[in-house]
Each structure stands twice: as structure tokens, then as C-alpha cells.
C-alpha positions as CSV (number, residue, x, y, z in Angstrom):
1,M,0.0,0.0,0.0
2,A,1.3,3.5,-0.8
3,A,1.9,6.3,1.6
4,P,-1.0,8.7,2.4
5,T,-0.8,12.2,1.0
6,V,-0.5,14.4,4.1
7,T,-1.6,18.0,4.2
8,I,-1.4,20.5,7.1
9,Y,-4.1,23.1,7.6
10,L,-4.7,26.0,10.0
11,N,-8.1,27.3,11.0
12,T,-8.8,30.8,9.6
13,G,-12.4,30.7,10.5
14,T,-13.9,30.2,14.0
15,E,-14.0,27.4,16.5
16,S,-17.7,26.6,15.8
17,S,-17.3,27.0,12.0
18,P,-13.7,26.2,11.0
19,T,-12.2,27.3,7.7
20,W,-9.3,25.0,7.1
21,T,-6.7,26.8,5.0
22,E,-3.8,24.7,3.6
23,V,-0.2,25.4,4.7
24,T,1.7,24.7,1.5
25,S,5.3,23.8,1.1
26,S,6.1,27.4,0.2
27,H,4.6,28.7,3.4
28,T,6.3,29.4,6.8
29,I,4.4,29.2,10.0
30,Y,5.1,32.1,12.4
31,F,4.4,32.6,16.1
32,T,4.2,36.4,16.2
33,G,3.7,39.5,18.3
34,P,0.3,41.3,18.4
35,D,0.9,43.8,15.6
36,T,1.3,41.3,12.7
37,T,-0.6,42.2,9.5
38,S,-1.3,40.5,6.3
39,T,1.8,42.0,4.8
40,S,4.2,42.3,7.8
41,I,5.4,40.0,10.6
42,D,5.7,41.5,14.1
43,P,8.4,39.5,16.0
44,V,7.5,38.4,19.6
45,T,9.1,40.5,22.3
46,A,10.5,38.3,25.1
47,P,9.2,39.1,28.6
48,V,11.5,40.7,31.1
49,S,11.1,37.7,33.4
50,G,9.3,34.4,33.4
51,T,7.5,33.3,30.2
52,K,4.8,34.4,27.9
53,I,2.8,32.9,25.1
54,A,3.4,34.2,21.6
55,E,0.4,36.4,20.9
56,E,-0.6,35.3,17.4
57,L,-0.1,32.5,14.8
58,W,0.3,33.3,11.1
59,F,1.4,31.5,8.0
60,G,2.4,32.6,4.5
61,S,5.3,33.8,2.5
62,S,6.8,36.9,0.7
63,G,4.7,39.6,2.4
64,S,1.4,37.7,2.2
65,Y,0.3,36.3,5.5
66,T,-2.9,34.7,6.9
67,Q,-3.8,34.5,10.6
68,C,-4.9,31.3,12.4
69,T,-7.8,32.9,14.3
70,T,-8.4,30.1,16.8
71,Y,-4.9,30.5,18.2
72,T,-5.5,33.1,20.9
73,G,-2.2,33.7,22.7
74,A,-3.3,31.6,25.6
75,V,-3.7,28.0,26.6
76,N,-7.3,27.8,25.3
77,T,-9.8,25.0,25.0
78,N,-10.3,25.2,21.2
79,Q,-10.5,21.9,19.3
80,N,-10.0,23.4,15.9
81,V,-6.6,25.0,15.5
82,L,-4.4,22.7,13.4
83,R,-5.6,19.9,11.1
84,V,-3.5,17.1,9.5
85,Y,-5.3,15.3,6.7
86,F,-4.3,11.8,5.5
87,A,-5.6,11.3,1.9
88,N,-6.0,8.1,-0.1
89,N,-4.2,5.7,2.3
90,P,-4.1,5.0,6.0
91,T,-1.1,5.0,8.4
92,S,-0.1,1.8,10.2
93,T,0.8,3.5,13.4
94,P,-0.5,6.6,15.3
95,P,1.0,9.8,13.7
96,R,3.3,12.0,15.7
97,L,3.5,15.8,15.6
98,T,6.9,17.2,16.4
99,Y,9.6,19.7,15.5
100,Y,13.0,19.3,13.9
101,D,15.9,21.7,13.3
102,D,15.7,21.2,9.6
103,T,14.6,18.8,6.8
104,N,17.3,16.3,7.8
105,H,15.0,15.5,10.7
106,G,17.8,14.8,13.2
107,S,16.4,12.9,16.2
108,D,17.6,15.4,18.9
109,P,17.2,19.0,17.8
110,S,19.6,21.6,19.1
111,D,17.4,24.6,18.3
112,E,16.5,26.3,21.6
113,I,12.8,26.4,20.5
114,A,12.9,22.6,20.7
115,A,15.6,21.9,23.3
116,G,14.3,24.6,25.5
117,T,16.0,27.0,27.9
118,A,16.1,27.4,31.7
119,G,13.0,29.5,31.4
120,T,11.0,26.6,30.2
121,G,12.6,24.0,32.3
122,N,14.8,22.9,29.4
123,T,11.7,21.7,27.5
124,G,10.7,22.8,24.0
125,W,8.7,26.1,23.7
126,I,6.1,24.7,21.3
127,K,3.4,22.6,23.1
128,A,0.6,20.7,21.4
129,T,-2.2,18.3,22.2
130,E,-4.4,16.1,20.1
131,T,-8.0,17.3,19.9
132,T,-9.4,14.9,17.4
133,S,-11.9,13.4,19.9
134,G,-12.8,16.7,21.6
135,A,-11.6,20.0,23.1
136,P,-8.7,19.9,25.5
137,P,-9.0,20.9,29.2
138,S,-8.2,24.4,30.1
139,N,-4.9,23.4,31.8
140,W,-3.6,21.1,29.1
141,C,0.0,22.5,29.2
142,T,2.3,24.8,31.0
143,A,5.7,26.4,30.1
144,T,7.5,23.4,31.5
145,T,5.2,20.6,30.3
146,G,7.4,17.8,28.9
147,S,10.0,17.7,31.7
148,S,8.8,14.3,32.7
149,G,6.4,11.6,31.5
150,G,8.5,10.1,28.7
151,A,8.5,10.9,25.0
152,T,4.8,11.3,24.3
153,T,4.3,14.6,26.1
154,N,2.9,18.0,25.0
155,C,6.4,19.1,24.1
156,L,7.7,19.1,20.5
157,D,11.4,18.1,20.4
158,G,12.3,15.8,17.5
159,D,12.2,12.2,18.5
160,Q,12.9,13.0,22.2
161,R,9.4,14.4,22.9
162,Y,6.3,14.6,20.7
163,V,2.6,14.4,20.6
164,E,1.4,10.9,19.5
165,C,-2.1,10.5,18.3
166,A,-4.4,8.1,20.1
167,S,-4.8,5.9,17.0
168,A,-3.6,5.4,13.5
169,A,-5.1,7.6,10.8
170,S,-7.6,5.9,8.4
171,A,-7.6,6.9,4.8
172,N,-9.3,10.2,4.1
173,T,-9.5,11.3,7.7
174,A,-8.0,14.1,9.8
175,K,-6.2,14.5,13.1
176,L,-6.8,17.7,15.0
177,F,-4.4,19.6,17.4
178,N,-4.3,22.6,19.6
179,I,-0.9,24.3,19.8
180,V,0.9,27.1,21.6
181,C,4.4,28.6,21.8
182,Y,5.9,29.9,25.0
183,V,8.7,32.5,24.9
184,P,10.9,32.7,27.9
185,S,12.8,35.7,29.2
186,D,16.1,34.0,28.4
187,A,15.2,33.5,24.7
188,S,17.9,34.4,22.2
189,S,17.0,37.2,19.7
190,G,16.6,36.7,16.0
191,T,15.5,33.7,13.9
192,A,18.5,31.4,14.6
193,G,17.4,28.5,16.7
194,H,13.7,29.4,16.0
195,D,13.4,28.4,12.4
196,G,12.9,24.6,12.2
197,V,10.4,22.3,10.6
198,L,7.0,21.3,12.1
199,S,6.7,17.7,11.1
200,V,4.2,14.8,11.1
201,R,5.8,11.3,11.4
202,Y,4.0,8.1,10.6
203,T,4.5,4.6,9.2
204,Y,2.6,2.8,6.5
205,T,2.5,-0.6,4.8
């Protein structure tokens, strides 16, 4: 059996009436500050102390950006934020959502957004949870989630930590996720260490 055709979408509609807009291979996903527009990305300003959640989530390229409207800059209970669709064929094992430094998909990313800093308890900044079966609880993650509990935690860090779905994906079905990005006060400035690859891993037969 062939591999499924996998497509990632972000919700540009509402929680009750999602509009799933494709994130293509030419797009970049940005966790941004509050003043991002459809033509300009506003970088996140790190807090003076502690951590904060990046205010907005956008995607696009070359000065043309679209906002994921159900990402709210908080640990919310929305079910419909990120969608991964598996067309034509199933997976043999539950898919995993994770982050890598680059398209080489090295198993242990060194980017600080994945490896973390002291401010996030040395856990990755990007947290996610599967929401295919329903909305998550209001406390589904914290800045340090992923410091214990094995690989399948809310933290996205290569093959070290990831979100594994509850079941394999059938052909022509979707898996849903909620996602947030914490930014600690000890974050480095610039894009270096913050510009990796959001990935979906799976096996098929």
C-alpha cells in the first residue's frame, strides 16, 4: 500500500465554524507578536522575566500572511486550531506531531525552541495536544510541560518528545491539534534556533 498524502491546515475561521486553509510547502508558520498584519510579521518580544505565550499564529510567504484565528495567545480549549489530513491511504501507526531543526530530521534537535532554555525547564517552547476526539481541558499545558512523563508529552522536540495521536489515521481522515508557543525571558534574539520544521511522522505498509 502506498503512503498517504499528508496536508497540514490551520483554521482561519472560527471554533464553531472552521475554515481549514492549507499550509503549503512554500509557506512558513510564524508565532508572532500582536501587531502582525497580512503584509508584515511582528516579532515576539520576550518578557522581562518568566515566560509568555506568543500572541498570534500566522502563515504565508513573501509579504502575504494569513492568521490562524483560533490561536489566541493563551492555553485555550479550542479543538479546531491545526488539522492534518491523510488522503488516499491509512497510516499503520499513530501519527506523531513534532519539531526538527531542519529537513534532515535529526532525532535530537539543538534549536532552543525545541531543546528549551532554563526559562521553560529545558523543554521545548512549542506545546501541542491532540484534539481529534474533543476539546482539551483548560490546563492542558504549562511552560515546563514535557519535563517528565516520557516521549509522548505535550512538548515538540524531535524524537525526544512529541505528541502521538491516540490511534492510527484511516484513509481520508484528519487528526486535530491545539498548539501554543511559549517564549521565555532567556530567549535568544533573531531567527537562529527558532526556524525549524514542524513535522508529522508516521509509518505505512
